[in-house]
N, C-alpha and C positions, 0 to 999 in steps of 0.2 A: 531594474525592477520597475513595474508599473507605478507611476506617480499619481496618487489620488488627486482629483480636482476638488475645488470647493464644493461642487455639486455632489460628488461622491461622498465627501465627509458629512455634508449636511444630511444626505440620505440615510447613512447608517446611524448617525446620532439621533435622528428623528425616529428611526426604527427602534433604537434602544429605548427611547423615551416612551414609545407606544407599548413596548413590552413591559416596562416598569409599571405603567398604568394597568395593564392586563393582569400582571402578577399581583399587584396590590388588591385588585378586585377579587381575584381568586382566593387569596389568603384571608380576605375579609368575609368570604362566603357569598358574595354576590355573583360570582362566576363559578359555576360548579365544575367538577373535574372533566366532565364530558365536553362542555363548551370550551374549557381552557386547553384541552389536549391539542387541537389543531393549531392553536396560537403558539403554544410552546414548541411544538414540532417544527413550525415554520421558522423558528429561531434556533433550532438545533438542540432542544432540550427533550431528552427521553427520560422515562422512569424505568430503571433497570432492576435487577434482582434485589439489591440492597439499598440503593440510593439513586438520585438523579444522575444522569450522564449528559454532559455537554459535548457536542461535536462542533468544533470550530473549523470554518472553511479556510483552506490554504490553497487558493487557486494556483494551478500548475506547480505546486510545491514550493514556491519561493517565499522566504521569510527574511526580513531585515533583522539585524542584531537588536534593534529597539523592540521589534515584535517578539523576539525570543525572550528578552528580559521581561516583557509583559506576561508571557506564558509562564515564566519562572515565578513571577509574583503571584499569579493565580494559583499555581501549584502550592506555593508556600503559605499563602494567607487564606485561601478559600477551599482548597481541596482537602478538607478535614471534616469527617463525619462526627456526629455526636457520639458520646461514649456508648449510649445504648445501641445505636445503629451499628457501630463497629463491633461491639461484643456479640450482637446477634449474628453478624456476618461471620465472625470467627467461629461461633458455635455451629453455624450451618456447614462451614467447610470442614470442621473437625468431624462432623458426622459422615462426611464423604470419605474420610480416611486418607491414607498416604500410599505412595508407590514405594515399595521396598527395592533397594538396590541389592546387587549380588553379595556385598559385604555386610548386609544387615542394616545399613543406614536407610533412613526414610526420607523421601522427598515430600514435604508437606505443602499444602496450599498456602500461598502468601497473600496477604491483603494489605499491601503498603498504601500509605496515603502521602500526599504531598508530591505528586508526580504528574506528568503528562504522558499520553500514549499516542505514538505516531502510527497511523493506519496505512494499509496498502494503497489507499486512494489519496495519500498525501495530505490527509487531514490530521487534526489533533483532537484527542478526546480527554476529558477529565471525568473521573468516576465517583467522586465523593463530595461534590459541592452541594451543601444544603440548599433546598429550593428557595428559602427565604432570602438567600444572598444572590440569587440568580441575576437580578437586575443590576446589582453593583458590578458583577463580572461583565455583563454586556456593556456597561458604560466604560469599563476599563479597556475592553477589546476595541470599542469604537474610538477610543483616544489614540490608538495606534493603527487605525485603518483596518480593523478586523471585525468579524461578525460570524454568525452561525446560519446565515440565510442560505437556503437550498442545500442544507446538509441532511435533510430528512424530507419525507413525503413523496408523493407521486408527481415529481417535477424533474426538470433537467438538473442533475446534481453537479457537484464541483467538477470542473474540467481538469483532467489530468494529462501529464505529458512525461517525457523522458527527463530524468533528473540531470542529464547532460545537455539539455536543450540549449542551443546557442553557443555551445563550446565543443561539441563532439566533432571529431575529425572526419566522421563518415556522414556528416549532415549535408543534405541538399539545400535546406533553408531553415532558419530559426522558426520553430512552431509557436513560440510564446506570444508574438503579436496577434496571431490568429486565435490562440487560446483566450487571450484577453478580449478580443472582439466577440468571440463566441460567448464568453462569460457575460459581457454587457448585453448582448442580444437575448440571452436566455434568462437573465435575472428577472423574475416576476413577469415573464411573458404571459400576457392575459389569456392566450389560447392554450398554453401548455402548463398552467399552474395546477391542473388536476388531471393528469394523464391516467391511463389504466393502471400503470405501475411506475416505479422509479425508473429513471432514464439516465444512463451514464455514457459519457463521451470521452474518448482518449485520442490524443493527437501526437504524431511524431514527425520529425523532419529528417530522420536518419535512415540509413540503409538497414541497419540492424534494429529490430523492433524491441526496444527496451521499455516501451509503454504498454505492451500486451494488447495492442489494438484489436486483435482477433477475438479477444474475450469480452468485448464491450458491446453495449447496445448499438453504438456507432463508433467505428474506428476510422481515423483519418490519417493518411500518410501523404506528406508533401513529395511530389515527384515532378520531373520535367519531361515534356514530350519531345518528339524528334526535332521540333522547331526551337526547343529551349524554353518554351513557355512554362511558367510555374503553375502547378495545379494540384489537385488532390485525387488520390485513389480513395474511394469511399466504400466502406464495408458497413453492414448492418446485421443485427440479429445474433450477435455473440452473447455469451453469458455462462455463468456457472450454475450453482444451485442444484435443484433436483434433476434438471435435464441439461447437462453441460453441452454447449453448442458452439461451434466455431462460426464466426460471422461469414455472411455471404457477400461477395463482391457486388456492389450496386453499380458502380461506375469505375472503369479503369482510369479515366482521366476527366476531371471537372476543372475548368478554369478557376483559379483560386479566388477571384473576385466574386464568383457566384456561389460560394459555399453556403452563405446564409439563406439565399433563395432556395437552394436545393434542400438544405436541412429543414427549412420551413415546410416544404412539400413532404419530406420523409416523415417528419414528426406529425404533421397534420393527418396523413393517412393512417398512421398508427393510432392517433387519438380517436379517429373515426371508426376504425375497424377493430382495435384491440378489445379483448374481452374484459368485462368488468364483473362478470358473474362468478368468476373463479380466480382467486388470487394466485393460484399455482400455474394458471395458464394465461396470465395477463401480460407477461413480459413480451417485448417485441420479438424475441427469439422464437416464441411459439407461433406468432403470426407469420413471420418470414418463412419458417419451416412449413407451415400449413399451406400458405398461399403460393410460395415459390415465385415463379416468373410473373404471376398475376399481380403480386404486390409490387415488384420492380416496375412493371408496366404502368401501374396506377400512379406510383411516385413520379415517374417520368412525365406522365400526362399532366399531373398537378404542377410539376415544375415548369412545363411549357406554358401552362395557363398563367402562372405567376409572372413569368418573363414576358409573354406576349400580350396578355390582357391587362395585367396590373402594372406593367412597366418595370419589372424587376426592382421593386422598391428597396430591397436589402442588399443591393450590389455594393461591394466594398470599394470605395473610391481610392485612387492612388494617394490622395491627400490624407485620407483617414488612416490608411495603412502606414503612411510615413509618420503621421503624428504618433500613433501607438508604438511604432517601431523605435522611435527616438527614446522611448522609456526603457528600452532594453539594450541600449548602447553599452559596450564594455566599459568598465571603470577606467579612468585615466591611467596610463602606464606609470609604473613606479620609476624611481630614479636609478634603479639597479641596472647593472650592465646587462647586455644581451647574453642570454644563456645558450651558448653554442653547445652542440652535442658533446664536444670534448670537455667543456667546463662542467656540464651536468654530470658526466661520467666521473670526473675527478671529485666533485662534491659527494656523490653517492658512494664512491669507493672509500673516501675518508670517513664518512659516517658509518658505513658498514663495518669498518675496522673498530669503531667505537662500540658497536653492539650488533651481533650477528642477526638479531631479530629485525633490525632495520631493513635488511635486504628483503625479507619476507613481506614486510609492510609495504615496501615500494612495489613489490610484485602484485600484491593482492588489493591494497587499499588506495593506490595512486594511479590515476587514469590519464591517458593522453589528452591534449588540449589543442584547439585550433591555433592558439597563440603558442609558438614554440618556447616562449619564455615562461609559460605558466603550466600548471597541472591542476587537476581536480582531485580532491582527497576525500575519501569516505571515512567518517568517524563511526566506529563499530559500537552499537548499543546492545551487543549480544554477549553477555557474560553471566556467570553463575550468580544466583541470588537476585537476578533482575530479569523480569519477563521481557521477551522480544518486543522492541518498540517502546519500552518504558524509559523515561528520562526524569530524574529527580529535579527538584527546583535548583539545587546546587549545580547539577550537571548542565542545566539550561543556562544558568548564568555564566558558567565556564565556557560553554559553546559560544555564547554571545561575545565573550572576550576573545576567543580564538578567531571568530569571524572578523572582529574589528582589527585584530593584529595581523592576520594573514590573508583575509579573503574579502577585502573591500566592504566589510560589513554585511555580507550576504551568506545565507545558509539555505540549503534545499532539503526537503524531505524526499527520501527515495521510496520507490515501490516496495523495497525489501525492509522497510521500517528502520532505516538508519538515517543519518544526516550527512550531507555532503557540502564541502567548502569548494566553491567553483573557481576561485581566482587566486590560487596560491602560487607565488613565485618559486621557480625551481630552486634557487639558492636558499630559500627559507624552509625547504622540506626537512632538513635535519632538526632545526629548532622546533618546527611544528610537531614533528614526531616525538621529541622529548617532552614537550608540553602535553600532548595528547596522551602519551604513555603514563605520565604522572596522574592524569585524570582517569585512567582506565579505559580510554576510548581509542586506543591504538592497536587493539588485538588484530593480528594479520589474518583474519578469517573470512574476509569478504568473498562471497561466492562459494565458500566451502560449507561443509555439513552443518556446522554450528551457527552459520549465518542464516538461521531458519526463519520462516514467516509463521506467525501464530496469532490467532485471534484471542481476545480475552477469555472466551469459553465460559464454562459453567461457574467459574469463580465470580463472574459479574453479570453475564448476559442472561436474560429471562428466556431467550429462545434456545439456548444451548442444551444439548443432551448430555454432554460430558465436559470435563475440564480439559483445557489445552495446555495450560501453563505448567502443570505438574509433569505432564508427558514431555514437554519441551525440555524441562530442566533435567529430567531423568536421562534423556538421550544425550543432552549436552554434557552431563556429568561423566558419561562413559567416554566421551571423545574430547578431552581437554588437552591431550598431547598434540602439540603442533606438528611434530614430525609425522604422526599418524594422519592428522587432518590433511596435510599437504600430500601425503602419499595417496590418500583416497581421491584427492582432486576435486574438481567442481561437481557439487551435488546440490540440487534444490530440494530442500525438505520443507514441506508446507503442512500446517496443522490447523484443522477447523473443528470447532466444538459442536457443529451441527451442519445439516445439509445446505444451509444458506451459503456456506463456503466463503465466509469473510476471511478465512485464512488461506484461501485459494488452493485447497488441497488437490483439486482436479488437475492443476497445472504443475504440480510438483513432480520431479523425478521420483521422489518418494512422497506420497501423500497419506495423511492420517486423518480420518473422519470419526468424530465422536458420535455414537449412536446409543439409543436407549433400548435395553432389553429387560423387561419386567422390572423397571425402576432401577436398574443397575447400569453403571458406565461400561460400555464396550467400545471397541475401536476397529474400524475397517482400515485395511492397508491397501493402497493403490500404488502401482508402479508404472513408470513410462510416460507421465504427463509432461507437457511442455508449454511455456508461455510464448514461445516463438522466437526467442533470442537465438543468435547464431550457435552458441554452445549447446542449446537444447534441441535444435532441429525444428521441424515444422510444428506449429501449435496443435495441441490435442490433449484429450483427457486421459489420465492414467486408468489402468485396468485393475479391478478389485482382485486381491489375492485371497481367495477362499473365504470361509466364514470369519466373523469378527473375533478379535482378541480381547482378553481382559486387560485392565489397566496394568497388571503385573506383567503380562505377556508381551505387550506391544514394544517396549524397549528391546526385549530379547529378540523379537521378530525382526526389528530393524537391524540389529546386530547380525543376525543370521543372513539377511539379505546382503549386507556389506561384506561379510566373510565370503559369501559365494562369489561376489564380484571380484574379490582379490584372487580367488582361485581360478576364475575363468578369463580374466582380462588378458589382452595382448599388450605388448609394450606401448606405452604412451596412449592407451585407450581409456577414454573417460567412462564413467559409470553408465551414462545414458547410451553410449555407443556399444558397450558390451551387452547391455540389456537388449538393444535392438538387434544385435548380431545373433545372440544365442536364443533369444526368445524368453518368455516369462516362466516357462516350466521349471528350470532349475532353481530360480529364486522363490517361486511359489512352494516348491517342495521343501526348501530350507526353512521358510517362514512357518509353514504348517507343521513342521517337525517340532517346533517350539511348543505348540499346543499339545502334541502327543506327550512330550517330555513332562510338561507341567501337569497334565492329567495323571500320568504315571506316578509322579512325585506326590501328588495330592492323595492318590489312592493308597500309596505306601504309608504316608503319614497318618491317614485315617485308620489303617490296619494296626499300626503301632499304638495308636491312642486307645 
């Protein structure tokens, strides 16, 4: 992990002290809400539906066990609303009602406190911290080298990458040193502190795109040219929201030491040309789509000017790359014997005899590693009664303990809202599995239907049109049988409470979008989206299946789609492959039949009444 320098620590502690002064002036009435708003947003503080929300930056998803324990303390000691705020939130959610299951049970909105929420952009959010305690929380974060800088506002946001960065077997080069250099370059960049809109960068060094680079404002992939030189394939103009767009290739190859100079040009042209008169047309995806080759040419011209006239001031020197790369050296090897394939197989067979579920866990939750003695292990945070991505204070403390015991004190946040242990010895897998299972974190569903992505939705967010969490739980409740889940195979289910697509519904094999119709919650169903991973195929947005469904109908519609898949699939064919082979029509007909059945049942019930 990157080691903070004395300068880094001084910087974030002074920033925390500045925020304390700003907060005190606001609470005393000398700094009104309008003047305080940009100051709190620059430190990651939002005002949401019921209470303030804090977004904590986790650059490229890496956390130390010490940092995880600090997040647990924040959840336990600070993420607690006043009685009045909590009761008001409960009353508001009760008015929204529940989703009824087929057996008559209801899925109600849940408003837990004392937890952290992991996002698709590898950040951490808290939803219930009272504003008057905000400065104390920022001091606590600063004490463990954390902050909320550039988690909000029209700036370059948290740099994200592949959760397997530095350890993936298909990796050309480790992207984390470049992600850290990009973070330092972009933090409080004077020219890019007030862009037309927020700006997101993702980077990967692997053959398989596990960072979803095609869906970002800028996507970077480390590649080697024919001469073996390391460089970047540069994409720009991707994004979700109202106009889902796949990024355009700007450069097939850019020498890696020139990436800051090139990004300086790319963002500078966006800053100059991007629209500020219309928030919905201000993202770079709109500019790239509208200008096409003209935008690419202008970026190239500005890049040449920076290199030829300014002397390429942001060139990454070999010494600087080496300095930062040293921070990401693998942990020292343990004293355990080398794990040959035969030894690993023997260990796994013995553990599988102990519990048949262990074999499924190895298949779904354990990932190959560059070091043959090691594996990466995903801890699943997808279980009934707990929203996707949520982790309680006790769970966070337990994860920190697992990280110290099994993973050299390191944890990573994944794009799918789980946590990953990157340095697990092969011979420790059985013990880790038993410990994680006792904690409820070893469910072997990674990559399966119930490993869904969901934003907080209408339970918390001011922007949401509908709830996400009740829909997620209603679907998960129907598919708890592990035999059925494994039979269905890999399926990406993504749920967003509004068109902003924080739940990445566009890229889901099955996507669900909350919409508002005359003040009521309704949901659009999309099929065939992809984030660009090998299992999903080329990146692209799903297609909407007919008119929207009610909250009661949407779980039934998903079930109808999955039943159709089982009827039409060929041997060993995944859901997305069947969908692309036969087309959308059979799935659309099955989903829309749910609406007809529901309407008929309602009509009959009304007649009887």
